[in-house]
PyMOL Python script that loads the backbone (N, CA, C, O; Angstrom):
from pymol import cmd

cmd.read_pdbstr("""\
ATOM      1  N   MET A   1     103.003  90.450 137.876  1.00  0.00           N
ATOM      2  CA  MET A   1     101.842  90.513 138.084  1.00  0.00           C
ATOM      3  C   MET A   1     101.035  90.182 136.825  1.00  0.00           C
ATOM      4  O   MET A   1     101.273  90.596 135.691  1.00  0.00           O
ATOM      5  N   VAL A   2      99.988  89.327 137.226  1.00  0.00           N
ATOM      6  CA  VAL A   2      99.404  89.124 136.117  1.00  0.00           C
ATOM      7  C   VAL A   2      97.788  89.633 136.305  1.00  0.00           C
ATOM      8  O   VAL A   2      97.197  89.546 137.381  1.00  0.00           O
ATOM      9  N   GLN A   3      97.183  90.181 135.056  1.00  0.00           N
ATOM     10  CA  GLN A   3      96.034  90.824 135.129  1.00  0.00           C
ATOM     11  C   GLN A   3      95.550  89.940 133.741  1.00  0.00           C
ATOM     12  O   GLN A   3      96.101  89.577 132.701  1.00  0.00           O
ATOM     13  N   SER A   4      93.717  89.767 134.561  1.00  0.00           N
ATOM     14  CA  SER A   4      92.922  89.515 133.287  1.00  0.00           C
ATOM     15  C   SER A   4      91.574  90.135 133.155  1.00  0.00           C
ATOM     16  O   SER A   4      90.884  90.645 134.037  1.00  0.00           O
ATOM     17  N   ILE A   5      91.224  89.928 131.315  1.00  0.00           N
ATOM     18  CA  ILE A   5      90.657  91.179 131.016  1.00  0.00           C
ATOM     19  C   ILE A   5      89.926  90.707 130.956  1.00  0.00           C
ATOM     20  O   ILE A   5      90.213  89.524 130.773  1.00  0.00           O
ATOM     21  N   PRO A   6      88.376  90.968 131.020  1.00  0.00           N
ATOM     22  CA  PRO A   6      87.251  89.588 130.581  1.00  0.00           C
ATOM     23  C   PRO A   6      87.128  90.297 128.745  1.00  0.00           C
ATOM     24  O   PRO A   6      87.332  91.423 128.290  1.00  0.00           O
ATOM     25  N   GLY A   7      86.667  88.879 128.063  1.00  0.00           N
ATOM     26  CA  GLY A   7      86.354  89.919 126.775  1.00  0.00           C
ATOM     27  C   GLY A   7      85.283  88.391 126.036  1.00  0.00           C
ATOM     28  O   GLY A   7      85.371  87.212 126.379  1.00  0.00           O
ATOM     29  N   GLU A   8      84.479  88.918 125.117  1.00  0.00           N
ATOM     30  CA  GLU A   8      83.624  88.643 124.525  1.00  0.00           C
ATOM     31  C   GLU A   8      83.648  87.787 123.398  1.00  0.00           C
ATOM     32  O   GLU A   8      83.340  88.616 122.541  1.00  0.00           O
ATOM     33  N   LEU A   9      83.804  86.649 122.740  1.00  0.00           N
ATOM     34  CA  LEU A   9      83.985  86.378 121.224  1.00  0.00           C
ATOM     35  C   LEU A   9      83.235  86.343 120.828  1.00  0.00           C
ATOM     36  O   LEU A   9      82.321  85.965 121.560  1.00  0.00           O
ATOM     37  N   SER A  10      82.869  86.656 119.448  1.00  0.00           N
ATOM     38  CA  SER A  10      81.937  86.854 118.462  1.00  0.00           C
ATOM     39  C   SER A  10      81.053  85.301 117.749  1.00  0.00           C
ATOM     40  O   SER A  10      81.575  84.233 118.069  1.00  0.00           O
ATOM     41  N   LEU A  11      80.179  85.253 117.119  1.00  0.00           N
ATOM     42  CA  LEU A  11      79.851  84.394 116.752  1.00  0.00           C
ATOM     43  C   LEU A  11      80.739  83.853 115.770  1.00  0.00           C
ATOM     44  O   LEU A  11      81.026  82.664 115.911  1.00  0.00           O
ATOM     45  N   ASP A  12      81.116  84.324 115.037  1.00  0.00           N
ATOM     46  CA  ASP A  12      82.926  84.279 113.879  1.00  0.00           C
ATOM     47  C   ASP A  12      83.264  83.709 114.367  1.00  0.00           C
ATOM     48  O   ASP A  12      83.300  82.580 113.878  1.00  0.00           O
ATOM     49  N   HIS A  13      83.873  83.896 115.863  1.00  0.00           N
ATOM     50  CA  HIS A  13      84.914  83.507 116.498  1.00  0.00           C
ATOM     51  C   HIS A  13      85.030  82.583 117.186  1.00  0.00           C
ATOM     52  O   HIS A  13      86.042  82.291 117.823  1.00  0.00           O
ATOM     53  N   THR A  14      83.683  81.804 117.143  1.00  0.00           N
ATOM     54  CA  THR A  14      83.244  80.787 117.848  1.00  0.00           C
ATOM     55  C   THR A  14      83.680  80.039 117.069  1.00  0.00           C
ATOM     56  O   THR A  14      84.661  79.303 117.176  1.00  0.00           O
ATOM     57  N   THR A  15      82.676  80.235 115.868  1.00  0.00           N
ATOM     58  CA  THR A  15      82.931  79.251 114.243  1.00  0.00           C
ATOM     59  C   THR A  15      84.439  79.172 113.630  1.00  0.00           C
ATOM     60  O   THR A  15      84.793  78.186 112.983  1.00  0.00           O
ATOM     61  N   VAL A  16      85.159  80.092 113.834  1.00  0.00           N
ATOM     62  CA  VAL A  16      86.710  79.651 113.451  1.00  0.00           C
ATOM     63  C   VAL A  16      87.527  79.182 114.464  1.00  0.00           C
ATOM     64  O   VAL A  16      88.620  78.819 114.030  1.00  0.00           O
ATOM     65  N   LEU A  17      87.341  79.020 116.056  1.00  0.00           N
ATOM     66  CA  LEU A  17      87.878  78.232 116.567  1.00  0.00           C
ATOM     67  C   LEU A  17      86.607  76.441 116.498  1.00  0.00           C
ATOM     68  O   LEU A  17      86.821  75.240 116.664  1.00  0.00           O
ATOM     69  N   GLN A  18      85.902  76.926 116.308  1.00  0.00           N
ATOM     70  CA  GLN A  18      85.102  74.915 116.177  1.00  0.00           C
ATOM     71  C   GLN A  18      86.263  74.637 114.923  1.00  0.00           C
ATOM     72  O   GLN A  18      87.280  73.979 115.143  1.00  0.00           O
ATOM     73  N   CYS A  19      85.910  75.319 113.402  1.00  0.00           N
ATOM     74  CA  CYS A  19      86.915  74.700 112.324  1.00  0.00           C
ATOM     75  C   CYS A  19      88.195  74.377 113.014  1.00  0.00           C
ATOM     76  O   CYS A  19      88.597  73.245 112.743  1.00  0.00           O
ATOM     77  N   ALA A  20      88.700  74.833 113.562  1.00  0.00           N
ATOM     78  CA  ALA A  20      90.717  75.206 113.886  1.00  0.00           C
ATOM     79  C   ALA A  20      90.437  73.598 114.486  1.00  0.00           C
ATOM     80  O   ALA A  20      91.117  72.651 114.089  1.00  0.00           O
ATOM     81  N   ASP A  21      89.147  73.426 115.669  1.00  0.00           N
ATOM     82  CA  ASP A  21      89.473  71.501 116.404  1.00  0.00           C
ATOM     83  C   ASP A  21      89.181  71.109 115.672  1.00  0.00           C
ATOM     84  O   ASP A  21      89.682  69.990 115.561  1.00  0.00           O
ATOM     85  N   GLN A  22      88.257  71.460 114.570  1.00  0.00           N
ATOM     86  CA  GLN A  22      88.085  70.048 113.135  1.00  0.00           C
ATOM     87  C   GLN A  22      89.836  69.759 112.385  1.00  0.00           C
ATOM     88  O   GLN A  22      90.321  68.839 111.726  1.00  0.00           O
ATOM     89  N   ASN A  23      90.263  70.816 112.808  1.00  0.00           N
ATOM     90  CA  ASN A  23      91.776  71.117 111.462  1.00  0.00           C
ATOM     91  C   ASN A  23      92.770  70.838 112.281  1.00  0.00           C
ATOM     92  O   ASN A  23      93.752  71.579 112.242  1.00  0.00           O
ATOM     93  N   GLN A  24      92.754  69.984 112.985  1.00  0.00           N
ATOM     94  CA  GLN A  24      94.003  69.413 113.934  1.00  0.00           C
ATOM     95  C   GLN A  24      94.542  70.732 114.279  1.00  0.00           C
ATOM     96  O   GLN A  24      95.683  71.011 113.910  1.00  0.00           O
ATOM     97  N   GLY A  25      93.690  71.757 115.094  1.00  0.00           N
ATOM     98  CA  GLY A  25      94.373  73.135 116.016  1.00  0.00           C
ATOM     99  C   GLY A  25      94.478  74.830 114.750  1.00  0.00           C
ATOM    100  O   GLY A  25      94.579  76.017 115.063  1.00  0.00           O
ATOM    101  N   CYS A  26      94.402  74.230 113.488  1.00  0.00           N
ATOM    102  CA  CYS A  26      94.824  75.451 113.095  1.00  0.00           C
ATOM    103  C   CYS A  26      94.040  75.806 111.879  1.00  0.00           C
ATOM    104  O   CYS A  26      93.900  74.914 111.042  1.00  0.00           O
ATOM    105  N   VAL A  27      93.485  77.020 111.645  1.00  0.00           N
ATOM    106  CA  VAL A  27      93.449  77.493 110.424  1.00  0.00           C
ATOM    107  C   VAL A  27      94.057  78.274 109.183  1.00  0.00           C
ATOM    108  O   VAL A  27      95.277  78.198 109.044  1.00  0.00           O
ATOM    109  N   SER A  28      93.449  78.892 108.423  1.00  0.00           N
ATOM    110  CA  SER A  28      93.856  79.489 106.943  1.00  0.00           C
ATOM    111  C   SER A  28      93.068  80.033 106.552  1.00  0.00           C
ATOM    112  O   SER A  28      92.050  79.611 107.101  1.00  0.00           O
ATOM    113  N   VAL A  29      92.755  81.046 105.650  1.00  0.00           N
ATOM    114  CA  VAL A  29      92.021  82.434 105.908  1.00  0.00           C
ATOM    115  C   VAL A  29      91.218  81.341 104.794  1.00  0.00           C
ATOM    116  O   VAL A  29      90.024  81.151 105.027  1.00  0.00           O
ATOM    117  N   SER A  30      91.915  80.525 103.439  1.00  0.00           N
ATOM    118  CA  SER A  30      91.221  80.314 102.451  1.00  0.00           C
ATOM    119  C   SER A  30      90.370  78.933 102.993  1.00  0.00           C
ATOM    120  O   SER A  30      89.616  78.292 102.262  1.00  0.00           O
ATOM    121  N   LEU A  31      90.580  78.683 104.094  1.00  0.00           N
ATOM    122  CA  LEU A  31      90.388  77.234 104.808  1.00  0.00           C
ATOM    123  C   LEU A  31      89.017  77.928 105.200  1.00  0.00           C
ATOM    124  O   LEU A  31      87.890  77.613 104.817  1.00  0.00           O
ATOM    125  N   LEU A  32      89.288  78.669 105.822  1.00  0.00           N
ATOM    126  CA  LEU A  32      87.271  79.417 106.452  1.00  0.00           C
ATOM    127  C   LEU A  32      87.115  79.525 105.341  1.00  0.00           C
ATOM    128  O   LEU A  32      86.545  78.519 104.919  1.00  0.00           O
ATOM    129  N   GLN A  33      87.423  80.602 104.176  1.00  0.00           N
ATOM    130  CA  GLN A  33      86.620  80.778 103.394  1.00  0.00           C
ATOM    131  C   GLN A  33      86.369  79.579 102.539  1.00  0.00           C
ATOM    132  O   GLN A  33      85.735  80.396 101.872  1.00  0.00           O
ATOM    133  N   GLU A  34      86.226  78.328 101.833  1.00  0.00           N
ATOM    134  CA  GLU A  34      86.072  77.972 101.575  1.00  0.00           C
ATOM    135  C   GLU A  34      85.008  76.781 102.568  1.00  0.00           C
ATOM    136  O   GLU A  34      84.013  76.527 101.890  1.00  0.00           O
ATOM    137  N   LYS A  35      84.973  75.999 103.988  1.00  0.00           N
ATOM    138  CA  LYS A  35      84.616  75.627 105.171  1.00  0.00           C
ATOM    139  C   LYS A  35      83.097  76.287 105.121  1.00  0.00           C
ATOM    140  O   LYS A  35      82.060  75.767 104.707  1.00  0.00           O
ATOM    141  N   LEU A  36      83.272  77.366 105.579  1.00  0.00           N
ATOM    142  CA  LEU A  36      82.663  78.865 105.625  1.00  0.00           C
ATOM    143  C   LEU A  36      81.715  78.960 104.978  1.00  0.00           C
ATOM    144  O   LEU A  36      80.545  78.839 105.341  1.00  0.00           O
ATOM    145  N   ASN A  37      82.231  79.245 103.687  1.00  0.00           N
ATOM    146  CA  ASN A  37      81.797  80.351 102.470  1.00  0.00           C
ATOM    147  C   ASN A  37      81.445  81.763 102.985  1.00  0.00           C
ATOM    148  O   ASN A  37      80.366  82.348 103.071  1.00  0.00           O
ATOM    149  N   TRP A  38      82.717  82.120 103.302  1.00  0.00           N
ATOM    150  CA  TRP A  38      83.217  83.082 103.792  1.00  0.00           C
ATOM    151  C   TRP A  38      83.843  84.007 102.709  1.00  0.00           C
ATOM    152  O   TRP A  38      84.218  83.407 101.702  1.00  0.00           O
ATOM    153  N   GLU A  39      84.020  85.302 102.725  1.00  0.00           N
ATOM    154  CA  GLU A  39      84.850  86.004 102.203  1.00  0.00           C
ATOM    155  C   GLU A  39      85.978  86.136 102.556  1.00  0.00           C
ATOM    156  O   GLU A  39      86.349  86.010 103.723  1.00  0.00           O
ATOM    157  N   CYS A  40      86.832  86.462 101.417  1.00  0.00           N
ATOM    158  CA  CYS A  40      88.384  87.450 102.613  1.00  0.00           C
ATOM    159  C   CYS A  40      88.032  87.708 103.593  1.00  0.00           C
ATOM    160  O   CYS A  40      87.733  87.005 104.558  1.00  0.00           O
ATOM    161  N   GLU A  41      88.034  89.252 103.363  1.00  0.00           N
ATOM    162  CA  GLU A  41      87.482  90.057 103.894  1.00  0.00           C
ATOM    163  C   GLU A  41      87.365  89.742 105.533  1.00  0.00           C
ATOM    164  O   GLU A  41      88.138  89.985 106.460  1.00  0.00           O
ATOM    165  N   ARG A  42      85.915  89.023 105.476  1.00  0.00           N
ATOM    166  CA  ARG A  42      85.124  88.817 107.011  1.00  0.00           C
ATOM    167  C   ARG A  42      86.604  87.555 107.538  1.00  0.00           C
ATOM    168  O   ARG A  42      86.933  87.698 108.716  1.00  0.00           O
ATOM    169  N   SER A  43      87.237  86.674 106.908  1.00  0.00           N
ATOM    170  CA  SER A  43      87.694  85.721 107.647  1.00  0.00           C
ATOM    171  C   SER A  43      89.375  85.869 108.218  1.00  0.00           C
ATOM    172  O   SER A  43      89.996  85.255 109.086  1.00  0.00           O
ATOM    173  N   LEU A  44      89.739  86.942 107.319  1.00  0.00           N
ATOM    174  CA  LEU A  44      90.803  87.645 107.758  1.00  0.00           C
ATOM    175  C   LEU A  44      91.191  88.863 109.154  1.00  0.00           C
ATOM    176  O   LEU A  44      92.136  89.179 109.878  1.00  0.00           O
ATOM    177  N   LYS A  45      89.465  89.297 108.851  1.00  0.00           N
ATOM    178  CA  LYS A  45      88.895  90.048 110.213  1.00  0.00           C
ATOM    179  C   LYS A  45      89.203  89.452 111.151  1.00  0.00           C
ATOM    180  O   LYS A  45      89.971  89.930 111.986  1.00  0.00           O
ATOM    181  N   ALA A  46      88.498  87.833 111.286  1.00  0.00           N
ATOM    182  CA  ALA A  46      88.220  86.808 112.895  1.00  0.00           C
ATOM    183  C   ALA A  46      89.753  86.904 113.060  1.00  0.00           C
ATOM    184  O   ALA A  46      90.200  87.507 114.036  1.00  0.00           O
ATOM    185  N   VAL A  47      90.661  86.284 112.065  1.00  0.00           N
ATOM    186  CA  VAL A  47      91.644  85.503 112.778  1.00  0.00           C
ATOM    187  C   VAL A  47      92.509  86.418 113.273  1.00  0.00           C
ATOM    188  O   VAL A  47      92.971  85.995 114.332  1.00  0.00           O
ATOM    189  N   GLU A  48      93.045  87.754 112.908  1.00  0.00           N
ATOM    190  CA  GLU A  48      93.741  88.348 112.684  1.00  0.00           C
ATOM    191  C   GLU A  48      92.977  89.676 114.227  1.00  0.00           C
ATOM    192  O   GLU A  48      93.720  90.448 114.834  1.00  0.00           O
ATOM    193  N   TYR A  49      91.502  89.573 114.479  1.00  0.00           N
ATOM    194  CA  TYR A  49      91.572  89.934 115.598  1.00  0.00           C
ATOM    195  C   TYR A  49      91.998  88.505 117.081  1.00  0.00           C
ATOM    196  O   TYR A  49      92.718  88.816 118.029  1.00  0.00           O
ATOM    197  N   MET A  50      91.467  87.256 116.962  1.00  0.00           N
ATOM    198  CA  MET A  50      91.998  86.510 117.322  1.00  0.00           C
ATOM    199  C   MET A  50      93.834  86.349 117.517  1.00  0.00           C
ATOM    200  O   MET A  50      94.443  85.971 118.518  1.00  0.00           O
ATOM    201  N   LEU A  51      94.224  86.656 116.567  1.00  0.00           N
ATOM    202  CA  LEU A  51      96.165  86.835 116.973  1.00  0.00           C
ATOM    203  C   LEU A  51      96.333  87.904 117.801  1.00  0.00           C
ATOM    204  O   LEU A  51      96.908  87.692 118.869  1.00  0.00           O
ATOM    205  N   LYS A  52      95.793  89.496 117.434  1.00  0.00           N
ATOM    206  CA  LYS A  52      95.649  90.418 118.535  1.00  0.00           C
ATOM    207  C   LYS A  52      95.762  90.320 120.178  1.00  0.00           C
ATOM    208  O   LYS A  52      96.535  90.834 120.986  1.00  0.00           O
ATOM    209  N   GLU A  53      94.335  89.182 120.336  1.00  0.00           N
ATOM    210  CA  GLU A  53      94.172  88.751 121.246  1.00  0.00           C
ATOM    211  C   GLU A  53      94.577  87.869 121.761  1.00  0.00           C
ATOM    212  O   GLU A  53      94.128  87.263 122.735  1.00  0.00           O
ATOM    213  N   GLY A  54      95.782  87.638 120.959  1.00  0.00           N
ATOM    214  CA  GLY A  54      96.726  86.533 121.914  1.00  0.00           C
ATOM    215  C   GLY A  54      95.739  84.406 121.811  1.00  0.00           C
ATOM    216  O   GLY A  54      96.047  83.367 122.396  1.00  0.00           O
ATOM    217  N   LEU A  55      95.033  84.598 121.182  1.00  0.00           N
ATOM    218  CA  LEU A  55      94.521  83.819 120.686  1.00  0.00           C
ATOM    219  C   LEU A  55      94.563  82.567 120.379  1.00  0.00           C
ATOM    220  O   LEU A  55      94.076  81.499 120.749  1.00  0.00           O
ATOM    221  N   ALA A  56      95.518  83.119 119.337  1.00  0.00           N
ATOM    222  CA  ALA A  56      96.242  82.513 118.482  1.00  0.00           C
ATOM    223  C   ALA A  56      97.339  82.861 117.949  1.00  0.00           C
ATOM    224  O   ALA A  56      97.621  84.049 118.109  1.00  0.00           O
ATOM    225  N   TRP A  57      98.471  81.889 117.041  1.00  0.00           N
ATOM    226  CA  TRP A  57      99.444  82.040 116.885  1.00  0.00           C
ATOM    227  C   TRP A  57      99.452  82.165 115.241  1.00  0.00           C
ATOM    228  O   TRP A  57      98.809  81.294 114.654  1.00  0.00           O
ATOM    229  N   VAL A  58     100.050  83.064 114.520  1.00  0.00           N
ATOM    230  CA  VAL A  58     100.334  82.690 113.552  1.00  0.00           C
ATOM    231  C   VAL A  58     101.713  82.086 112.268  1.00  0.00           C
ATOM    232  O   VAL A  58     102.695  82.728 112.641  1.00  0.00           O
ATOM    233  N   ASP A  59     101.993  81.548 111.510  1.00  0.00           N
ATOM    234  CA  ASP A  59     102.922  80.268 111.157  1.00  0.00           C
ATOM    235  C   ASP A  59     103.287  80.883 109.883  1.00  0.00           C
ATOM    236  O   ASP A  59     102.689  80.325 108.963  1.00  0.00           O
ATOM    237  N   LEU A  60     104.084  81.872 109.477  1.00  0.00           N
ATOM    238  CA  LEU A  60     104.634  82.475 108.465  1.00  0.00           C
ATOM    239  C   LEU A  60     105.769  81.329 107.262  1.00  0.00           C
ATOM    240  O   LEU A  60     106.499  81.755 106.367  1.00  0.00           O
ATOM    241  N   GLN A  61     105.541  79.748 107.691  1.00  0.00           N
ATOM    242  CA  GLN A  61     106.523  79.035 107.060  1.00  0.00           C
ATOM    243  C   GLN A  61     105.905  79.072 105.964  1.00  0.00           C
ATOM    244  O   GLN A  61     106.327  79.738 105.019  1.00  0.00           O
ATOM    245  N   ASN A  62     104.975  78.472 105.918  1.00  0.00           N
ATOM    246  CA  ASN A  62     103.623  77.600 104.362  1.00  0.00           C
ATOM    247  C   ASN A  62     104.256  78.799 103.558  1.00  0.00           C
ATOM    248  O   ASN A  62     104.386  79.976 103.896  1.00  0.00           O
ATOM    249  N   PRO A  63     104.598  78.178 102.442  1.00  0.00           N
ATOM    250  CA  PRO A  63     105.326  79.076 101.433  1.00  0.00           C
ATOM    251  C   PRO A  63     103.569  79.839 100.528  1.00  0.00           C
ATOM    252  O   PRO A  63     103.647  80.551  99.527  1.00  0.00           O
ATOM    253  N   ASN A  64     102.075  79.424 101.248  1.00  0.00           N
ATOM    254  CA  ASN A  64     101.268  79.717 100.008  1.00  0.00           C
ATOM    255  C   ASN A  64     100.307  80.740 101.027  1.00  0.00           C
ATOM    256  O   ASN A  64      99.190  81.031 100.598  1.00  0.00           O
ATOM    257  N   GLU A  65     100.679  81.213 102.195  1.00  0.00           N
ATOM    258  CA  GLU A  65      99.329  81.351 102.726  1.00  0.00           C
ATOM    259  C   GLU A  65      99.751  81.582 104.606  1.00  0.00           C
ATOM    260  O   GLU A  65     100.533  80.823 105.180  1.00  0.00           O
ATOM    261  N   LYS A  66      99.292  82.350 105.061  1.00  0.00           N
ATOM    262  CA  LYS A  66      99.482  82.578 106.770  1.00  0.00           C
ATOM    263  C   LYS A  66      98.658  81.102 107.116  1.00  0.00           C
ATOM    264  O   LYS A  66      97.659  80.790 106.467  1.00  0.00           O
ATOM    265  N   MET A  67      99.165  80.298 108.140  1.00  0.00           N
ATOM    266  CA  MET A  67      98.304  79.757 109.112  1.00  0.00           C
ATOM    267  C   MET A  67      98.369  80.089 110.841  1.00  0.00           C
ATOM    268  O   MET A  67      99.319  80.425 111.548  1.00  0.00           O
ATOM    269  N   TYR A  68      97.374  79.916 111.063  1.00  0.00           N
ATOM    270  CA  TYR A  68      96.683  80.398 112.363  1.00  0.00           C
ATOM    271  C   TYR A  68      96.455  79.424 112.932  1.00  0.00           C
ATOM    272  O   TYR A  68      95.547  78.742 112.458  1.00  0.00           O
ATOM    273  N   TYR A  69      97.245  78.847 114.346  1.00  0.00           N
ATOM    274  CA  TYR A  69      97.360  78.155 115.513  1.00  0.00           C
ATOM    275  C   TYR A  69      96.452  78.706 116.649  1.00  0.00           C
ATOM    276  O   TYR A  69      96.340  79.841 117.114  1.00  0.00           O
ATOM    277  N   PHE A  70      95.805  77.462 116.957  1.00  0.00           N
ATOM    278  CA  PHE A  70      95.480  77.964 118.506  1.00  0.00           C
ATOM    279  C   PHE A  70      96.132  76.943 119.518  1.00  0.00           C
ATOM    280  O   PHE A  70      95.769  75.768 119.462  1.00  0.00           O
ATOM    281  N   PRO A  71      96.800  77.221 120.167  1.00  0.00           N
ATOM    282  CA  PRO A  71      97.755  76.941 121.108  1.00  0.00           C
ATOM    283  C   PRO A  71      96.449  75.787 122.280  1.00  0.00           C
ATOM    284  O   PRO A  71      96.698  74.664 122.718  1.00  0.00           O
ATOM    285  N   SER A  72      95.087  76.634 122.490  1.00  0.00           N
ATOM    286  CA  SER A  72      94.379  76.072 123.051  1.00  0.00           C
ATOM    287  C   SER A  72      93.401  74.589 122.849  1.00  0.00           C
ATOM    288  O   SER A  72      92.845  73.845 123.656  1.00  0.00           O
ATOM    289  N   LEU A  73      93.467  74.596 121.979  1.00  0.00           N
ATOM    290  CA  LEU A  73      93.006  73.452 121.044  1.00  0.00           C
ATOM    291  C   LEU A  73      94.521  72.407 120.421  1.00  0.00           C
ATOM    292  O   LEU A  73      94.267  71.697 119.448  1.00  0.00           O
ATOM    293  N   PHE A  74      95.885  72.351 120.941  1.00  0.00           N
ATOM    294  CA  PHE A  74      96.658  71.262 121.452  1.00  0.00           C
ATOM    295  C   PHE A  74      96.646  70.211 121.714  1.00  0.00           C
ATOM    296  O   PHE A  74      97.590  69.424 121.649  1.00  0.00           O
ATOM    297  N   TYR A  75      95.602  70.018 122.048  1.00  0.00           N
ATOM    298  CA  TYR A  75      95.512  68.262 122.537  1.00  0.00           C
ATOM    299  C   TYR A  75      96.393  67.123 122.824  1.00  0.00           C
ATOM    300  O   TYR A  75      96.805  66.811 123.941  1.00  0.00           O
ATOM    301  N   ALA A  76      96.620  66.586 121.819  1.00  0.00           N
ATOM    302  CA  ALA A  76      98.020  65.798 121.035  1.00  0.00           C
ATOM    303  C   ALA A  76      99.046  66.062 122.198  1.00  0.00           C
ATOM    304  O   ALA A  76      99.562  65.038 122.647  1.00  0.00           O
ATOM    305  N   CYS A  77      99.362  67.029 122.659  1.00  0.00           N
ATOM    306  CA  CYS A  77     100.107  67.830 123.058  1.00  0.00           C
ATOM    307  C   CYS A  77     100.267  67.505 124.526  1.00  0.00           C
ATOM    308  O   CYS A  77     101.273  67.045 125.065  1.00  0.00           O
ATOM    309  N   VAL A  78      98.744  67.917 125.262  1.00  0.00           N
ATOM    310  CA  VAL A  78      98.755  67.695 126.261  1.00  0.00           C
ATOM    311  C   VAL A  78      98.427  66.266 126.508  1.00  0.00           C
ATOM    312  O   VAL A  78      98.531  65.819 127.650  1.00  0.00           O
ATOM    313  N   ASN A  79      98.048  65.535 125.543  1.00  0.00           N
ATOM    314  CA  ASN A  79      97.305  64.009 126.046  1.00  0.00           C
ATOM    315  C   ASN A  79      98.568  63.452 126.183  1.00  0.00           C
ATOM    316  O   ASN A  79      98.940  63.063 127.290  1.00  0.00           O
ATOM    317  N   SER A  80      99.166  63.376 125.357  1.00  0.00           N
ATOM    318  CA  SER A  80     100.704  62.479 125.178  1.00  0.00           C
ATOM    319  C   SER A  80     101.462  61.539 125.907  1.00  0.00           C
ATOM    320  O   SER A  80     102.449  62.129 126.344  1.00  0.00           O
ATOM    321  N   ARG A  81     101.464  60.776 126.123  1.00  0.00           N
ATOM    322  CA  ARG A  81     102.451  59.406 126.883  1.00  0.00           C
ATOM    323  C   ARG A  81     103.064  59.179 126.313  1.00  0.00           C
ATOM    324  O   ARG A  81     102.626  58.486 125.394  1.00  0.00           O
ATOM    325  N   ASN A  82     104.871  59.553 126.253  1.00  0.00           N
ATOM    326  CA  ASN A  82     106.354  59.683 126.175  1.00  0.00           C
ATOM    327  C   ASN A  82     106.652  58.764 127.229  1.00  0.00           C
ATOM    328  O   ASN A  82     107.822  58.538 127.540  1.00  0.00           O
TER     329      ASN A  82
END
""", "prot")
cmd.dss("prot")
cmd.show_as("cartoon", "prot")
cmd.util.cbc("prot")
cmd.orient("prot")
C-alpha cells in the first residue's frame, strides 16, 4: 500500500533545491553558507528537514563534510542515452 501525505516546502527548502539544481543535484552546509550567506544552523536545519522527509540523501564518504543529494535533480541519469 502506498500512502501520500501532502507537505509544503518553505522558502528556505525551495532555495536549497534551487542551489542544488545549480550544483549537479547536491549541496553541503558550507556551500549553502557561501552561496546564500546563511548561518550554519539555518543551512543545517533546512537540509536535515529535507533528509528527514525523504527529499534528500546524505553522503558520508566525503572526508570534509556531509553532502546532501537530491534524486529528483539527477537529470543526467534520466536523460542519458547509452
